[in-house]
Structures are given as C-alpha cells and as structure tokens.
ROFI-187753 format. One record per residue (C-alpha): residue in three letters; x, y, z. Coordinates in Angstrom, 1 decimal. Example, Ala and Ser with C-alpha at 12.3 -4.5 7.8 and 13.67 -1.06 7.14 Angstrom:
<atoms>
+------+--------+--------+--------+
: type :     xx :     yy :     zz :
+------+--------+--------+--------+
:  ALA :   12.3 :   -4.5 :    7.8 :
:  SER :   13.7 :   -1.1 :    7.1 :
+------+--------+--------+--------+
</atoms>
This chain:
<atoms>
+------+--------+--------+--------+
: type :     xx :     yy :     zz :
+------+--------+--------+--------+
:  MET :    0.0 :    0.2 :   -0.1 :
:  ARG :    1.6 :    3.7 :   -0.6 :
:  PHE :   -0.2 :    7.0 :    0.7 :
:  VAL :   -0.8 :    9.6 :   -1.8 :
:  ASN :    0.3 :   12.2 :    0.5 :
:  SER :    3.5 :   10.9 :    1.9 :
:  ALA :    6.1 :   14.0 :    2.7 :
:  TYR :    8.8 :   11.7 :    2.8 :
:  THR :    9.2 :    8.1 :    2.6 :
:  ALA :   12.4 :    6.5 :    4.4 :
:  HIS :   14.1 :    3.1 :    2.7 :
:  ALA :   16.2 :    1.0 :    5.2 :
:  THR :   16.9 :   -2.4 :    5.1 :
:  THR :   17.9 :   -5.1 :    7.7 :
:  ILE :   20.0 :   -8.3 :    7.8 :
:  ALA :   20.0 :  -10.9 :   10.6 :
:  GLY :   18.1 :   -8.7 :   12.8 :
:  ARG :   19.0 :   -7.4 :   16.2 :
:  GLU :   22.4 :   -9.2 :   15.3 :
:  GLY :   23.0 :   -8.1 :   11.9 :
:  HIS :   23.4 :   -4.7 :   10.0 :
:  SER :   21.0 :   -2.4 :    9.4 :
:  GLU :   21.5 :    0.4 :    5.8 :
:  THR :   19.5 :    2.9 :    4.5 :
:  ASP :   19.0 :    3.6 :    0.6 :
:  ASP :   21.3 :    6.4 :    0.6 :
:  LYS :   23.7 :    4.8 :    3.1 :
:  GLN :   23.8 :    8.0 :    5.2 :
:  LEU :   23.2 :    5.2 :    7.9 :
:  SER :   25.0 :    2.1 :    7.6 :
:  LEU :   25.1 :    0.1 :   11.2 :
:  ASN :   25.6 :   -3.1 :   13.1 :
:  LEU :   23.7 :   -4.1 :   15.6 :
:  SER :   23.6 :   -5.6 :   18.7 :
:  LYS :   20.9 :   -7.0 :   21.4 :
:  PRO :   20.9 :   -4.5 :   24.1 :
:  GLY :   23.2 :   -5.6 :   26.8 :
:  SER :   25.0 :   -8.1 :   25.0 :
:  GLY :   28.3 :   -5.9 :   25.5 :
:  LYS :   29.0 :   -6.4 :   21.4 :
:  PRO :   29.5 :   -3.2 :   19.4 :
:  GLY :   26.7 :   -2.2 :   17.5 :
:  THR :   23.4 :   -0.3 :   18.3 :
:  ASN :   20.0 :   -1.5 :   18.5 :
:  PRO :   16.4 :   -0.7 :   18.0 :
:  GLU :   15.5 :    0.5 :   21.1 :
:  GLN :   18.0 :    3.2 :   20.7 :
:  LEU :   17.7 :    4.0 :   17.0 :
:  PHE :   13.7 :    4.8 :   17.9 :
:  ALA :   14.9 :    7.3 :   21.2 :
:  CYS :   16.6 :    9.0 :   18.4 :
:  GLY :   14.0 :    9.0 :   16.1 :
:  TYR :   11.4 :    9.8 :   18.9 :
:  SER :   13.5 :   12.8 :   20.6 :
:  ALA :   14.3 :   14.5 :   16.7 :
:  CYS :   10.8 :   14.4 :   15.7 :
:  PHE :    9.4 :   15.8 :   19.1 :
:  GLY :   11.4 :   18.4 :   19.2 :
:  SER :   10.8 :   19.2 :   15.7 :
:  ALA :    7.0 :   19.2 :   16.9 :
:  ILE :    7.8 :   21.6 :   20.2 :
:  ASP :    9.5 :   24.0 :   17.5 :
:  ALA :    6.5 :   24.4 :   15.6 :
:  VAL :    4.4 :   24.5 :   18.1 :
:  ALA :    5.9 :   27.4 :   19.4 :
:  LYS :    6.3 :   29.5 :   16.0 :
:  SER :    2.6 :   28.6 :   15.7 :
:  GLN :    1.7 :   30.0 :   18.3 :
:  LYS :    4.6 :   32.6 :   18.7 :
:  VAL :    6.2 :   31.7 :   21.1 :
:  ALA :   10.2 :   32.6 :   21.2 :
:  VAL :   12.3 :   29.4 :   22.6 :
:  SER :   16.0 :   29.3 :   22.8 :
:  GLU :   16.2 :   25.9 :   22.3 :
:  VAL :   14.6 :   22.9 :   22.7 :
:  LYS :   15.6 :   19.8 :   24.5 :
:  VAL :   14.3 :   16.0 :   24.2 :
:  LYS :   15.7 :   13.0 :   26.2 :
:  ALA :   14.1 :   10.0 :   24.9 :
:  GLU :   14.2 :    6.9 :   27.3 :
:  VAL :   12.9 :    4.0 :   25.5 :
:  ALA :   12.4 :    0.8 :   27.7 :
:  LEU :   12.7 :   -2.9 :   26.1 :
:  ASN :    9.8 :   -4.5 :   29.1 :
:  GLN :    9.2 :   -8.3 :   29.2 :
:  ASP :    5.5 :   -8.9 :   30.3 :
:  ASP :    4.1 :  -11.5 :   32.2 :
:  ASN :    4.2 :  -14.2 :   29.0 :
:  ASN :    7.7 :  -13.8 :   27.9 :
:  GLY :    7.3 :  -11.6 :   25.2 :
:  TYR :    8.4 :   -7.7 :   25.4 :
:  PHE :    6.9 :   -4.3 :   24.6 :
:  LEU :    8.3 :   -0.8 :   24.9 :
:  SER :    8.0 :    2.0 :   27.2 :
:  VAL :    8.8 :    5.7 :   26.5 :
:  VAL :    9.4 :    8.8 :   29.0 :
:  LEU :   10.2 :   11.9 :   27.2 :
:  ASN :   12.2 :   14.4 :   29.1 :
:  VAL :   11.8 :   18.2 :   27.7 :
:  SER :   14.0 :   21.4 :   28.6 :
:  LEU :   13.1 :   24.6 :   27.0 :
:  ALA :   15.3 :   27.5 :   27.3 :
:  GLY :   13.7 :   30.8 :   27.4 :
:  VAL :    9.9 :   30.0 :   28.5 :
:  ASP :    8.5 :   29.5 :   32.2 :
:  LYS :    7.6 :   25.8 :   33.2 :
:  ALA :    3.6 :   26.6 :   32.6 :
:  THR :    4.4 :   27.5 :   28.9 :
:  ALA :    6.7 :   24.5 :   28.5 :
:  GLU :    4.6 :   21.9 :   29.5 :
:  LYS :    1.5 :   23.8 :   27.0 :
:  LEU :    3.8 :   23.2 :   24.7 :
:  VAL :    4.8 :   19.7 :   24.9 :
:  GLU :    1.3 :   18.9 :   25.6 :
:  ALA :    1.1 :   20.4 :   22.3 :
:  ALA :    3.2 :   18.8 :   20.7 :
:  HIS :    2.4 :   15.5 :   21.6 :
:  GLN :   -0.7 :   15.9 :   19.6 :
:  VAL :    0.9 :   16.9 :   16.5 :
:  CYS :    3.8 :   15.1 :   16.4 :
:  PRO :    4.2 :   11.4 :   14.1 :
:  TYR :    5.5 :    9.7 :   16.8 :
:  SER :    3.4 :   10.2 :   19.6 :
:  LYS :    0.8 :    9.6 :   16.9 :
:  ALA :    2.1 :    6.4 :   16.1 :
:  THR :    2.4 :    5.3 :   19.3 :
:  ARG :   -0.9 :    6.5 :   21.1 :
:  GLY :   -2.9 :    3.6 :   22.5 :
:  ASN :    0.0 :    1.0 :   22.0 :
:  ILE :    2.4 :    2.2 :   24.2 :
:  GLY :    2.8 :    3.8 :   27.4 :
:  VAL :    4.7 :    7.3 :   26.9 :
:  ILE :    5.2 :    9.5 :   30.1 :
:  LEU :    5.9 :   13.1 :   29.1 :
:  GLN :    7.9 :   15.6 :   31.4 :
:  VAL :    9.7 :   18.2 :   31.5 :
:  ASP :   12.7 :   19.3 :   33.4 :
:  ASN :   12.7 :   15.6 :   35.0 :
:  LYS :    9.1 :   16.4 :   36.3 :
:  PRO :    5.7 :   14.8 :   34.8 :
:  LEU :    3.4 :   17.0 :   33.7 :
:  SER :    0.8 :   19.2 :   35.6 :
:  LEU :   -1.8 :   18.9 :   32.9 :
:  ALA :   -1.3 :   14.9 :   31.5 :
:  ALA :   -4.3 :   13.2 :   31.9 :
+------+--------+--------+--------+
</atoms>
C-alpha cells in the first residue's frame, strides 16, 4: 500500500535482525546491530527509536512554539525507550520524553509539550499502543491526563 500524500519515505534494510546490519538506501546510516546488554559493538532498535522520537518530538515542539508565537531559545528532548518483558515472556516498549525548553516558564513549557504530543508523528503512532510519559525538566506534566 502506498500513501498518496507522503511528504517523505525512508528506506532501510536490515539483515540478521538484532545481531545483524542495518542500512538506509542512501547509505547515510549504515550500522551494526547488537542485542541490548550483550556488550557487543553496535546499536539496537531501542536506541534508534529513541533518537528518532526525540528528534521528531523536538521538531514538533519547535513547530508548535512558532505557530503560537512563543520564542524558545533551545529545545532539548531526552528519550528513554525501555524494552520491557511481560508476564508471557514477550516484550513491549515504553517511553519517557524529558523536555527542557530554554527561554520559557514552566507553565508555557508544559503547554508546548502537551501540544507537541498531539501533533508529533511518533506520538500519533504510539498513542494507545505503548505508554509514553511526558516530563518537563525531569518532572511529569501537571497537565497530563
């Protein structure tokens, strides 16, 4: 299935799963993979997801701030992506997004983070599928429901 209004499509191929090699078609990313905690060289899907989500969420905050005419001098998003084990020896992900916004007060930062969570493509993709905790300066949002 192809989507008609796609703004961009990334292409990547992985050989041998978590202990293999992954590469984008344009070769901008070409990396070895290793299981978390294995001590072997390479990254893992959770680290890649954390990089992608934190970058996307930061851009969403920037877009929301601009649309609301709020000047933010720096947007920093730290994503913690945990690989958790369930009761049936299966796995699931959870995420904590900890945001620091320079140049705005706490209330404004919280409103921007909450608004960004509504528009960020990663947030939309994870909503209802995995737990995502939003924080501003290491404190859970007081707005969060």
